[in-house]
N, CA, C and O of each residue as an XYZ file, in Angstrom:
832
protein
N     -89.381     64.407    -41.692
C     -90.199     65.291    -41.802
C     -89.249     66.427    -40.816
O     -88.041     66.196    -40.783
N     -89.664     67.392    -40.182
C     -89.106     68.428    -39.731
C     -88.277     68.078    -38.586
O     -88.479     67.047    -37.945
N     -87.347     68.908    -38.308
C     -86.155     68.418    -37.057
C     -86.328     69.921    -36.401
O     -86.383     70.914    -37.127
N     -86.415     70.008    -34.851
C     -86.268     70.901    -33.869
C     -85.775     70.502    -32.619
O     -86.059     69.648    -31.778
N     -84.868     71.474    -32.780
C     -84.235     71.578    -31.075
C     -84.594     72.744    -30.666
O     -84.559     73.862    -31.182
N     -85.125     72.135    -29.157
C     -85.606     73.124    -27.808
C     -84.733     73.054    -27.106
O     -84.141     72.069    -26.666
N     -84.467     75.026    -26.815
C     -83.238     74.628    -26.432
C     -83.611     75.215    -25.238
O     -83.554     76.423    -25.467
N     -83.957     75.048    -24.103
C     -85.059     75.531    -23.257
C     -84.560     74.878    -21.782
O     -85.238     73.877    -21.549
N     -83.842     75.074    -21.006
C     -83.214     74.583    -19.884
C     -82.554     73.223    -20.325
O     -83.271     72.223    -20.352
N     -81.474     73.150    -20.607
C     -80.649     72.060    -21.595
C     -80.155     71.049    -20.255
O     -79.405     70.100    -20.485
N     -80.504     71.253    -19.240
C     -79.126     70.277    -18.630
C     -80.344     68.813    -17.931
O     -81.565     68.781    -17.781
N     -79.639     68.158    -17.759
C     -80.358     66.979    -17.847
C     -80.273     65.836    -16.472
O     -79.436     65.819    -15.570
N     -81.177     65.135    -16.638
C     -81.578     65.019    -15.194
C     -81.873     63.351    -15.683
O     -82.112     62.992    -16.836
N     -81.769     62.334    -14.282
C     -82.865     61.281    -14.609
C     -84.021     61.243    -14.336
O     -84.546     60.139    -14.192
N     -84.640     62.211    -14.207
C     -86.034     62.767    -13.884
C     -86.321     63.052    -15.015
O     -87.192     62.486    -15.675
N     -85.583     64.024    -15.405
C     -85.726     64.959    -16.857
C     -84.550     64.600    -17.922
O     -83.381     64.986    -17.912
N     -85.175     63.796    -18.790
C     -83.785     63.491    -19.589
C     -83.564     63.701    -21.235
O     -84.503     63.752    -22.029
N     -82.080     63.819    -21.621
C     -82.480     64.371    -22.844
C     -83.357     63.467    -24.097
O     -83.076     62.298    -24.362
N     -84.071     63.974    -24.548
C     -85.357     63.393    -24.652
C     -85.657     63.310    -26.444
O     -86.451     64.204    -26.734
N     -85.251     62.514    -27.644
C     -85.766     62.747    -29.098
C     -87.436     61.532    -29.088
O     -87.574     60.313    -28.983
N     -88.547     62.864    -29.279
C     -89.813     62.745    -29.411
C     -90.003     62.209    -31.066
O     -89.082     62.143    -31.880
N     -90.893     61.986    -31.226
C     -91.787     61.879    -32.778
C     -92.934     62.106    -32.744
O     -93.740     61.219    -32.461
N     -93.286     63.304    -33.014
C     -94.925     64.106    -32.852
C     -95.301     64.832    -34.139
O     -94.788     65.870    -34.557
N     -96.075     64.271    -34.584
C     -97.207     65.123    -36.342
C     -96.255     64.937    -36.684
O     -95.519     65.767    -36.149
N     -95.541     64.106    -37.508
C     -94.315     63.729    -38.578
C     -93.691     64.306    -38.176
O     -93.083     64.764    -39.143
N     -93.102     64.916    -36.921
C     -91.828     65.651    -37.054
C     -90.803     65.625    -35.455
O     -91.465     65.405    -34.441
N     -89.683     65.783    -35.316
C     -88.887     65.003    -34.503
C     -88.696     66.281    -33.736
O     -88.679     67.293    -34.436
N     -88.504     66.492    -32.051
C     -88.412     67.515    -31.377
C     -87.004     66.527    -30.785
O     -86.798     65.314    -30.826
N     -86.521     67.219    -30.457
C     -85.059     66.680    -29.346
C     -84.862     68.330    -28.621
O     -84.865     69.454    -29.123
N     -84.649     67.676    -26.801
C     -84.301     68.280    -26.259
C     -84.479     67.609    -24.883
O     -84.493     66.385    -24.748
N     -84.637     68.620    -23.717
C     -84.908     68.374    -22.404
C     -86.495     67.674    -21.922
O     -87.559     68.289    -21.993
N     -86.351     66.435    -21.493
C     -88.237     66.618    -21.204
C     -88.176     67.072    -19.555
O     -87.682     66.389    -18.657
N     -88.657     68.081    -19.445
C     -88.256     69.053    -18.588
C     -90.082     69.821    -18.263
O     -90.362     70.670    -17.416
N     -90.871     69.263    -19.092
C     -92.132     69.642    -19.155
C     -92.395     70.375    -20.236
O     -93.529     70.770    -20.510
N     -91.031     70.685    -21.151
C     -91.830     71.923    -22.321
C     -92.314     71.196    -23.602
O     -92.740     71.697    -24.643
N     -92.141     69.861    -23.265
C     -92.864     68.553    -24.532
C     -94.880     68.257    -24.272
O     -95.725     67.718    -24.987
N     -94.933     68.784    -23.207
C     -96.538     68.283    -22.584
C     -96.992     69.787    -23.438
O     -97.940     69.991    -24.196
N     -96.073     70.560    -23.040
C     -97.015     71.939    -23.374
C     -97.363     72.116    -24.092
O     -98.450     72.634    -24.352
N     -95.931     71.459    -25.214
C     -96.116     71.950    -26.823
C     -97.516     70.582    -27.469
O     -98.447     70.825    -28.237
N     -97.234     69.465    -26.929
C     -97.761     68.728    -27.735
C     -99.197     68.554    -27.085
O     -99.467     68.569    -25.884
N    -100.127     68.373    -28.251
C    -101.792     68.600    -27.737
C    -102.297     66.860    -27.514
O    -103.475     66.530    -27.380
N    -101.323     66.052    -27.513
C    -101.410     64.489    -27.540
C     -99.713     63.769    -27.068
O     -98.603     64.297    -26.999
N    -100.141     62.507    -26.840
C     -99.107     62.034    -26.525
C     -97.729     61.978    -28.215
O     -98.211     61.719    -29.318
N     -96.685     62.160    -28.128
C     -96.169     61.881    -29.144
C     -96.188     59.956    -29.895
O     -96.364     58.959    -29.194
N     -95.979     59.947    -31.263
C     -95.582     58.680    -31.925
C     -94.961     57.481    -30.684
O     -95.420     56.445    -30.201
N     -93.829     58.180    -30.524
C     -92.462     57.230    -29.677
C     -91.815     58.360    -29.476
O     -91.910     59.506    -29.914
N     -90.890     57.606    -28.452
C     -89.882     58.755    -28.012
C     -88.724     57.987    -27.470
O     -89.155     56.834    -27.458
N     -87.379     57.955    -26.968
C     -86.208     57.672    -26.296
C     -85.285     58.597    -26.170
O     -85.028     59.629    -26.790
N     -84.785     58.005    -25.178
C     -84.232     58.759    -23.972
C     -82.864     58.947    -25.070
O     -82.333     58.312    -25.981
N     -82.739     59.859    -24.557
C     -81.297     60.355    -25.624
C     -80.037     59.475    -25.365
O     -79.831     59.323    -24.161
N     -79.117     58.841    -26.205
C     -78.320     58.693    -25.469
C     -76.675     58.094    -26.361
O     -76.255     56.993    -26.718
N     -76.127     59.581    -26.426
C     -74.795     59.473    -27.839
C     -73.737     59.422    -26.970
O     -73.294     60.552    -26.767
N     -73.104     58.480    -26.323
C     -71.791     58.518    -25.412
C     -70.922     59.545    -26.268
O     -71.144     60.049    -27.369
N     -69.942     59.669    -25.453
C     -68.839     60.581    -25.701
C     -67.599     60.080    -26.390
O     -66.915     59.244    -25.799
N     -67.265     60.477    -27.498
C     -66.004     59.598    -28.004
C     -64.875     59.676    -26.909
O     -63.817     59.526    -27.519
N     -64.686     59.801    -25.904
C     -63.143     59.223    -25.256
C     -63.467     60.177    -24.246
O     -64.357     61.027    -24.271
N     -62.725     59.954    -23.453
C     -63.143     59.639    -21.826
C     -62.024     62.173    -21.807
O     -61.816     62.969    -20.891
N     -61.939     62.189    -22.308
C     -61.629     63.420    -22.376
C     -62.730     64.744    -23.322
O     -62.572     65.924    -23.635
N     -63.919     63.630    -23.512
C     -64.685     64.859    -24.773
C     -65.618     65.279    -23.892
O     -66.235     64.487    -23.180
N     -65.797     66.548    -23.868
C     -66.850     67.202    -23.810
C     -67.924     68.068    -24.196
O     -67.475     69.192    -24.417
N     -69.204     67.993    -24.371
C     -69.681     68.664    -24.993
C     -71.223     69.690    -24.380
O     -71.809     69.236    -23.397
N     -71.515     70.414    -24.732
C     -72.606     70.872    -24.187
C     -74.225     70.723    -24.357
O     -74.672     71.369    -25.304
N     -74.726     70.331    -23.956
C     -76.587     70.014    -24.263
C     -76.909     70.418    -25.859
O     -77.313     69.742    -26.805
N     -76.646     71.436    -25.760
C     -76.718     71.735    -27.220
C     -75.834     71.098    -28.173
O     -76.337     70.547    -29.152
N     -74.437     71.105    -27.991
C     -73.920     70.480    -29.067
C     -74.543     68.985    -29.709
O     -74.563     68.483    -30.833
N     -74.998     68.605    -28.442
C     -75.671     67.064    -27.868
C     -76.561     66.633    -28.893
O     -76.417     65.810    -29.797
N     -77.837     67.617    -28.447
C     -78.719     68.031    -29.522
C     -78.656     68.068    -31.498
O     -79.206     67.389    -32.365
N     -77.763     69.141    -31.520
C     -77.542     69.172    -32.923
C     -76.446     68.114    -33.294
O     -76.069     68.216    -34.462
N     -76.026     67.416    -32.779
C     -75.409     65.796    -33.557
C     -76.535     64.997    -33.862
O     -76.613     64.420    -34.946
N     -77.714     64.888    -32.701
C     -78.739     63.772    -32.789
C     -79.339     64.403    -34.145
O     -79.334     63.617    -35.093
N     -79.820     65.600    -34.380
C     -80.117     66.436    -35.398
C     -79.440     66.323    -37.025
O     -79.945     66.691    -38.086
N     -78.452     65.837    -36.831
C     -77.526     65.981    -37.961
C     -77.550     64.323    -37.870
O     -77.457     64.036    -39.064
N     -77.607     63.316    -37.295
C     -77.838     62.106    -37.590
C     -78.657     61.525    -38.146
O     -78.646     60.518    -38.855
N     -80.016     62.734    -37.535
C     -81.240     61.697    -37.849
C     -81.231     62.300    -39.747
O     -81.610     61.610    -40.693
N     -80.592     63.978    -39.843
C     -80.751     64.707    -40.774
C     -80.206     63.629    -41.943
O     -80.768     63.600    -43.037
N     -79.283     62.910    -41.694
C     -78.835     61.697    -43.257
C     -78.920     60.945    -42.664
O     -77.957     60.781    -41.916
N     -79.728     60.254    -42.578
C     -81.065     59.349    -42.539
C     -80.479     58.081    -41.530
O     -80.579     56.910    -41.897
N     -79.703     58.551    -39.890
C     -79.600     57.240    -39.149
C     -80.827     57.414    -38.780
O     -81.592     58.289    -39.185
N     -81.149     56.144    -37.597
C     -82.005     55.857    -37.486
C     -82.447     56.518    -35.652
O     -81.717     56.365    -34.673
N     -83.609     57.126    -35.658
C     -83.079     57.750    -34.208
C     -83.474     57.202    -33.197
O     -83.176     57.599    -32.071
N     -84.490     55.815    -33.528
C     -84.553     54.390    -32.473
C     -83.578     54.208    -32.687
O     -83.602     54.356    -33.909
N     -82.095     53.851    -32.320
C     -81.205     53.655    -32.046
C     -80.186     54.296    -31.567
O     -79.088     53.741    -31.569
N     -80.370     55.852    -30.960
C     -79.335     56.259    -30.633
C     -80.311     56.506    -28.892
O     -80.169     57.671    -28.519
N     -81.135     55.701    -27.950
C     -80.907     55.944    -26.646
C     -82.415     54.647    -26.745
O     -82.846     54.193    -27.805
N     -83.097     54.208    -24.965
C     -83.285     53.257    -24.825
C     -85.014     54.492    -25.117
O     -85.176     55.712    -25.088
N     -85.995     53.243    -25.383
C     -87.004     53.987    -25.309
C     -87.808     54.148    -24.146
O     -88.043     53.518    -23.115
N     -88.192     55.365    -24.757
C     -89.687     55.853    -23.396
C     -90.723     56.351    -23.463
O     -91.076     56.986    -24.457
N     -91.698     56.124    -22.071
C     -93.274     55.577    -22.529
C     -93.830     57.150    -21.792
O     -94.983     57.565    -21.912
N     -92.826     57.804    -21.099
C     -93.690     58.663    -20.346
C     -93.161     60.286    -20.369
O     -91.977     60.624    -20.388
N     -94.273     61.153    -20.361
C     -93.770     62.641    -20.279
C     -93.796     62.932    -19.136
O     -94.637     62.572    -18.312
N     -92.351     64.007    -18.868
C     -92.566     65.018    -17.437
C     -93.980     65.945    -18.309
O     -94.104     66.346    -19.466
N     -94.799     66.003    -17.187
C     -95.428     67.190    -17.031
C     -95.318     67.700    -16.011
O     -94.983     67.190    -14.942
N     -95.701     69.188    -16.337
C     -95.678     70.282    -15.102
C     -96.582     71.108    -15.648
O     -96.519     71.185    -16.875
N     -97.492     71.817    -15.054
C     -98.126     72.240    -15.057
C     -97.728     74.007    -14.653
O     -98.356     75.031    -14.923
N     -96.673     73.845    -14.050
C     -96.040     75.118    -13.828
C     -96.020     75.988    -15.573
O     -96.439     77.146    -15.585
N     -95.703     75.584    -16.452
C     -95.441     75.470    -17.831
C     -96.311     75.953    -18.898
O     -96.163     76.256    -20.082
N     -97.639     75.904    -17.736
C     -99.179     75.958    -18.573
C     -99.593     77.501    -18.595
O     -99.918     77.841    -17.457
N     -99.678     78.434    -19.416
C    -100.376     79.987    -19.754
C    -101.736     79.799    -18.650
O    -101.975     78.597    -18.536
N    -102.690     80.662    -17.807
C    -103.283     80.339    -17.514
C    -104.565     81.520    -18.527
O    -104.378     82.735    -18.466
N    -105.280     81.183    -19.031
C    -105.728     82.067    -20.352
C    -107.705     81.974    -19.775
O    -108.473     81.065    -19.457
N    -107.800     83.634    -19.925
C    -108.944     83.607    -19.111
C    -109.837     84.378    -19.900
O    -109.219     84.446    -20.962
N    -111.090     85.117    -20.088
C    -112.028     85.385    -21.302
C    -111.226     86.557    -21.711
O    -111.089     86.551    -22.935
N    -110.562     87.706    -21.057
C    -110.079     88.698    -21.989
C    -108.262     88.822    -21.994
O    -107.638     89.852    -22.246
N    -107.585     87.289    -21.594
C    -105.816     87.537    -21.555
C    -105.639     86.108    -21.165
O    -106.309     85.313    -20.506
N    -104.510     86.058    -21.799
C    -103.310     84.458    -21.238
C    -102.297     85.447    -20.176
O    -101.619     86.416    -20.519
N    -102.417     84.954    -19.020
C    -101.548     85.340    -18.246
C    -100.176     84.119    -18.148
O    -100.300     83.099    -17.470
N     -99.260     84.347    -18.718
C     -98.037     84.095    -19.191
C     -96.765     84.035    -18.419
O     -97.015     84.418    -17.276
N     -95.686     83.764    -18.531
C     -94.675     83.757    -18.196
C     -93.121     83.997    -19.053
O     -93.023     83.900    -20.277
N     -92.125     84.282    -18.249
C     -91.266     83.846    -18.931
C     -90.151     82.595    -18.652
O     -89.401     82.541    -17.677
N     -90.225     81.663    -19.686
C     -89.658     80.437    -18.843
C     -88.230     80.226    -19.313
O     -87.749     79.133    -19.013
N     -87.397     81.137    -20.051
C     -85.928     80.670    -20.422
C     -85.864     82.164    -21.080
O     -86.725     82.930    -21.513
N     -84.084     82.237    -20.923
C     -83.613     83.429    -21.827
C     -82.267     82.877    -22.179
O     -81.169     82.757    -21.635
N     -82.804     82.604    -23.274
C     -81.166     81.849    -24.272
C     -80.479     83.334    -24.494
O     -80.653     84.552    -24.456
N     -79.380     82.044    -24.807
C     -77.648     82.871    -25.187
C     -77.318     84.738    -25.753
O     -76.348     85.456    -25.514
N     -78.588     85.018    -26.551
C     -78.865     86.510    -26.994
C     -79.383     86.997    -26.238
O     -79.296     88.214    -26.395
N     -80.306     86.554    -24.859
C     -81.168     87.269    -24.114
C     -82.101     87.561    -24.697
O     -82.798     88.518    -24.363
N     -82.417     86.614    -25.984
C     -84.029     86.845    -25.899
C     -84.773     85.838    -24.712
O     -84.181     85.165    -23.868
N     -85.905     85.924    -24.869
C     -86.994     86.210    -23.566
C     -88.212     85.392    -24.372
O     -89.169     85.794    -25.034
N     -87.600     83.689    -23.910
C     -89.003     82.790    -24.595
C     -90.429     82.439    -23.528
O     -90.036     82.213    -22.384
N     -91.773     82.361    -23.651
C     -92.605     82.094    -22.685
C     -92.834     80.912    -22.901
O     -92.333     80.086    -23.663
N     -93.777     80.879    -22.040
C     -94.536     79.472    -22.111
C     -95.708     79.857    -22.834
O     -96.635     79.624    -22.058
N     -96.264     80.414    -24.114
C     -97.130     80.533    -24.748
C     -96.960     79.984    -26.109
O     -96.311     80.594    -26.959
N     -97.591     78.722    -26.359
C     -97.443     77.934    -27.530
C     -98.376     78.804    -29.228
O     -99.280     79.634    -29.119
N     -97.976     78.444    -30.198
C     -98.699     79.511    -30.838
C     -99.777     78.722    -30.746
O    -100.682     79.555    -30.775
N    -100.341     77.557    -30.643
C    -101.623     77.067    -31.258
C    -103.027     77.572    -29.987
O    -104.238     77.379    -30.090
N    -102.292     78.207    -28.933
C    -103.012     79.093    -27.694
C    -102.941     80.172    -28.293
O    -103.910     80.931    -28.291
N    -101.902     80.453    -28.874
C    -102.009     82.026    -29.011
C    -103.544     82.755    -29.934
O    -104.303     83.709    -29.764
N    -103.310     81.149    -31.367
C    -104.099     82.173    -32.174
C    -105.474     81.641    -32.204
O    -106.222     82.157    -33.035
N    -106.189     80.223    -31.066
C    -106.938     80.346    -30.551
C    -107.700     80.878    -30.122
O    -108.876     80.887    -30.487
N    -106.879     81.868    -28.607
C    -107.090     83.342    -28.090
C    -107.503     84.095    -29.277
O    -108.613     83.844    -29.745
N    -106.766     84.983    -29.829
C    -106.802     85.775    -30.515
C    -107.693     86.230    -31.485
O    -108.459     87.193    -31.507
N    -107.386     85.161    -32.448
C    -108.001     84.611    -33.282
C    -108.668     86.107    -34.444
O    -107.737     85.933    -35.230
N    -109.210     86.927    -34.891
C    -108.730     87.974    -35.974
C    -109.254     89.390    -34.357
O    -109.749     90.472    -34.671
N    -109.058     89.108    -33.171
C    -108.619     90.448    -32.532
C    -107.598     91.135    -32.805
O    -106.705     90.631    -33.485
N    -107.490     92.613    -32.273
C    -106.517     93.545    -31.851
C    -106.072     92.269    -30.715
O    -106.678     91.270    -30.328
N    -104.791     92.807    -30.419
C    -104.299     91.867    -29.046
C    -103.296     92.824    -28.636
O    -103.043     93.672    -29.491
N    -102.723     92.897    -27.657
C    -101.447     93.341    -26.890
C    -100.852     92.600    -26.261
O    -101.519     91.834    -25.565
N     -98.750     92.441    -26.200
C     -98.413     91.915    -25.867
C     -98.148     92.837    -24.432
O     -97.957     94.023    -24.697
N     -98.113     92.595    -23.349
C     -97.628     93.614    -22.222
C     -96.579     92.461    -21.203
O     -96.756     91.309    -20.807
N     -95.271     93.623    -21.027
C     -94.556     92.690    -20.491
C     -93.748     93.970    -19.247
O     -94.056     95.161    -19.280
N     -92.623     93.333    -18.151
C     -92.462     94.434    -17.249
C     -93.542     95.518    -17.107
O     -93.622     96.598    -17.691
N     -94.739     94.707    -15.750
C     -95.880     95.542    -15.134
C     -96.279     96.739    -16.117
O     -96.480     97.936    -15.910
N     -96.320     95.816    -17.458
C     -96.942     96.903    -18.982
C     -96.259     97.741    -19.426
O     -96.541     98.338    -20.465
N     -95.195     97.965    -18.715
C     -94.837     99.159    -19.107
C     -94.178     99.062    -21.016
O     -93.870     99.921    -21.842
N     -94.213     97.591    -21.021
C     -93.659     98.037    -22.549
C     -94.373     96.870    -23.016
O     -94.444     95.806    -22.402
N     -94.922     97.139    -24.186
C     -96.033     96.749    -25.035
C     -95.805     96.433    -26.691
O     -95.399     97.314    -27.450
N     -96.124     95.043    -27.148
C     -96.096     94.833    -28.560
C     -97.206     94.087    -29.176
O     -97.299     92.863    -29.074
N     -97.920     94.711    -29.717
C     -99.226     95.000    -30.927
C     -99.410     94.041    -32.063
O    -100.390     93.927    -32.799
N     -98.424     93.456    -32.068
C     -98.334     92.182    -33.414
C     -97.459     91.264    -33.496
O     -96.412     91.712    -33.030
N     -97.330     90.189    -33.851
C     -96.831     89.263    -34.191
C     -95.553     89.132    -35.364
O     -96.025     89.065    -36.499
N     -94.337     89.092    -35.337
C     -93.457     89.340    -36.982
C     -93.198     87.995    -37.504
O     -93.510     87.022    -36.818
N     -92.690     87.861    -38.580
C     -92.692     86.371    -39.118
C     -91.047     86.290    -38.724
O     -90.579     85.151    -38.744
N     -90.223     87.279    -38.405
C     -88.959     87.400    -37.824
C     -88.635     88.574    -37.392
O     -89.221     89.616    -37.685
N     -87.135     88.401    -36.256
C     -86.802     89.326    -35.927
C     -86.677     90.764    -37.008
O     -87.226     91.860    -36.890
N     -85.737     90.259    -38.067
C     -85.316     91.462    -39.132
C     -86.725     92.237    -39.941
O     -86.593     92.955    -40.932
N     -87.621     92.024    -39.502
C     -89.010     92.394    -39.899
C     -89.111     93.956    -38.744
O     -90.223     94.469    -38.620
N     -88.475     94.285    -38.345
C     -88.373     95.122    -36.989
C     -87.623     95.890    -37.527
O     -87.093     95.631    -38.606
N     -87.363     97.407    -36.625
C     -86.525     98.069    -37.158
C     -85.558     97.663    -35.780
O     -85.906     97.172    -34.706
N     -84.049     98.125    -36.332
C     -83.051     97.963    -35.211
C     -83.156     98.630    -33.650
O     -83.154     99.816    -33.321
N     -83.250     97.365    -32.795
C     -83.740     98.396    -31.651
C     -85.148     98.237    -31.267
O     -85.697     98.731    -30.282
N     -85.609     97.561    -32.078
C     -87.703     97.651    -31.665
C     -87.455     95.981    -30.846
O     -86.651     95.062    -31.000
N     -88.569     96.227    -29.990
C     -89.222     95.093    -29.451
C     -89.549     94.143    -30.245
O     -90.223     94.849    -30.996
N     -89.622     93.179    -30.671
C     -90.598     92.380    -31.131
C     -91.063     90.789    -31.177
O     -90.261     89.891    -31.437
N     -91.985     90.638    -30.989
C     -92.910     89.097    -30.833
C     -92.672     88.713    -32.207
O     -92.874     89.270    -33.286
N     -92.003     87.191    -31.727
C     -92.075     86.215    -32.681
C     -92.298     85.133    -32.305
O     -92.323     85.071    -31.076
N     -92.632     83.436    -33.236
C     -92.534     82.206    -33.260
C     -91.271     81.828    -33.324
O     -90.606     82.271    -34.261
N     -90.603     80.875    -32.297
C     -89.228     80.816    -32.312
C     -90.341     79.425    -33.208
O     -91.552     79.477    -33.419
N     -89.073     77.980    -33.666
C     -89.311     77.613    -34.070
C     -89.631     76.386    -33.168
O     -90.004     75.356    -33.729
N     -89.530     76.412    -31.999
C     -89.824     75.368    -31.378
C     -91.672     75.809    -30.929
O     -92.207     75.529    -29.856
N     -92.228     76.430    -31.924
C     -93.358     77.056    -32.206
C     -93.967     78.032    -30.150
O     -95.143     78.185    -29.820
N     -92.670     78.477    -29.223
C     -93.423     79.575    -28.208
C     -92.777     80.985    -28.831
O     -91.799     81.260    -29.525
N     -93.691     81.605    -28.300
C     -93.866     83.183    -28.304
C     -92.483     83.264    -27.692
O     -92.265     82.538    -26.722
N     -91.401     84.156    -28.192
C     -90.573     84.827    -28.151
C     -90.710     86.085    -27.885
O     -91.925     86.274    -27.948
N     -89.943     87.545    -27.497
C     -89.501     88.778    -27.036
C     -88.111     89.036    -27.273
O     -87.097     88.839    -26.604
N     -88.340     89.541    -28.431
C     -86.879     90.293    -28.960
C     -86.708     91.578    -29.010
O     -87.572     92.413    -28.740
N     -85.523     91.808    -29.376
C     -84.968     93.097    -29.371
C     -84.289     92.987    -31.053
O     -83.437     92.100    -31.106
N     -84.445     93.502    -32.007
C     -83.627     93.402    -33.202
C     -82.453     94.118    -33.083
O     -82.161     95.311    -33.002
N     -81.738     92.858    -33.097
C     -79.822     93.950    -32.706
C     -79.503     94.459    -31.432
O     -78.714     95.347    -31.106
N     -80.194     93.800    -30.821
C     -80.285     94.224    -29.256
C     -80.321     92.784    -27.996
O     -80.873     91.719    -28.274
N     -79.672     93.028    -26.727
C     -80.252     91.881    -25.658
C     -81.742     91.707    -24.588
O     -81.768     91.831    -23.363
N     -82.575     91.475    -25.255
C     -83.772     92.230    -24.444
C     -83.991     92.071    -23.173
O     -84.699     92.839    -22.521
N     -83.364     90.986    -22.668
C     -83.563     90.651    -20.735
C     -82.768     91.936    -20.736
O     -83.519     92.911    -20.726
N     -81.629     92.208    -20.743
C     -80.972     93.185    -20.147
C     -81.342     94.593    -20.462
O     -80.997     95.424    -19.622
N     -81.792     94.892    -21.204
C     -82.244     96.517    -21.666
C     -83.753     95.954    -21.411
O     -84.320     96.575    -22.310
N     -84.544     95.365    -20.926
C     -85.857     95.731    -20.550
C     -85.510     95.309    -19.523
O     -86.100     96.157    -18.854
N     -85.018     94.674    -18.767
C     -85.091     94.317    -17.352
C     -85.460     93.190    -17.011
O     -85.215     93.144    -15.805
N     -86.006     92.017    -17.395
C     -86.602     91.153    -17.726
C     -86.220     90.095    -17.381
O     -85.258     89.651    -18.008
N     -86.731     89.345    -16.381
C     -86.063     87.575    -15.950
C     -86.479     86.590    -16.029
O     -87.473     86.474    -16.747
N     -86.102     85.749    -15.548
C     -86.966     84.142    -15.656
C     -88.470     84.048    -14.491
O     -88.601     84.615    -13.406
N     -89.110     83.444    -14.960
C     -90.329     83.935    -14.698
C     -91.069     84.292    -14.089
O     -91.725     83.844    -13.148
N     -90.966     85.952    -15.072
C     -91.394     87.587    -15.196
C     -92.522     87.351    -15.445
O     -92.687     86.131    -15.433
N     -93.394     87.871    -15.666
C     -95.315     87.914    -16.110
C     -94.988     88.291    -17.450
O     -94.054     89.046    -17.719
N     -95.998     87.602    -18.565
C     -96.190     88.113    -19.478
C     -97.566     87.862    -20.303
O     -97.869     86.745    -20.724
N     -98.406     89.074    -20.497
C     -99.499     88.936    -20.260
C    -100.486     89.682    -22.043
O    -100.410     90.803    -22.546
N    -101.254     88.500    -22.472
C    -101.631     88.857    -23.627
C    -103.385     89.112    -23.607
O    -104.328     88.423    -23.218
N    -103.266     90.466    -24.237
C    -104.413     90.892    -23.958
C    -105.476     91.578    -25.125
O    -105.280     92.526    -25.885
N    -106.658     90.716    -24.949
C    -107.391     91.441    -26.448
C    -107.600     93.071    -26.264
O    -107.426     93.659    -25.196
N    -107.919     93.559    -27.244
C    -107.830     94.884    -27.079
C    -109.760     95.453    -27.700
O    -110.230     95.259    -28.821
N    -110.327     96.018    -26.721
C    -111.308     96.293    -27.175
C    -111.357     97.651    -28.037
O    -110.474     98.099    -28.768
N    -112.820     98.266    -27.710
C    -113.295     99.783    -28.542
C    -112.587    101.130    -27.956
O    -112.175    102.176    -28.458
N    -112.643    100.655    -26.818
C    -112.743    101.747    -25.489
C    -110.962    101.162    -24.843
O    -110.418    101.367    -23.758
N    -110.567    100.524    -25.872
C    -109.099    100.795    -24.983
C    -108.217    101.235    -26.074
O    -108.288    100.942    -27.268
N    -107.087    102.244    -25.255
C    -106.472    103.004    -25.953
C    -104.989    102.272    -25.615
O    -104.705    102.155    -24.423
N    -104.178    101.852    -26.469
C    -102.692    101.115    -26.345
C    -101.935    101.862    -27.033
O    -102.178    102.030    -28.228
N    -100.534    102.649    -26.234
C     -99.938    102.903    -26.695
C     -98.496    102.002    -26.725
O     -98.276    100.989    -26.061
N     -97.721    102.560    -27.536
C     -96.331    101.908    -27.681
C     -95.510    102.906    -27.985
O     -95.566    104.023    -28.501
N     -94.184    101.672    -27.188
C     -93.311    102.427    -27.172
C     -92.284    103.135    -27.864
O     -91.712    104.186    -27.575
N     -92.130    102.183    -29.056
C     -91.536    102.278    -30.422
C     -92.656    101.872    -31.916
O     -92.207    101.938    -33.060
């Protein structure tokens, strides 16, 4: 199955360990900090707490490197269940869930990655179930900035254009093609993001 690395808040702790989860025929590698429970509709088939030891006392690597090592080992056929101890429960945090109303989804930026892309807590299924075939607007920064479509890739937008895409982890991401969204838009972690349905009486003006 496909292998997904979830690079959201990757620091681990006893309460929030690095984890491999197998769900719907796919492998998910990340920190169990609540994001798994948001992406999955139910419990995964199995989970393990990732335990990849350092090769020497002087060797260190980042969380992302650790996830990449695990992904490479799975891809070459290693048994992921031998990479750590069995884990039985997911961390659940209601904070990660967006609030779904009749006319909008009220969400938030939960992570800003190294390229200053903005990762929200809206997953693809929640978005598609809410929007269906209706026109919509994604607004942020007190409705100063708006996006009215989701692209397949960053490169589908013009350089400097604000673009919304679904990342490989299934979460809605706001970016600027060839730019740094967080600093250019003045958006920080926990800032609100709203998806609203457009009615025939609404008038939407985009900046790009």
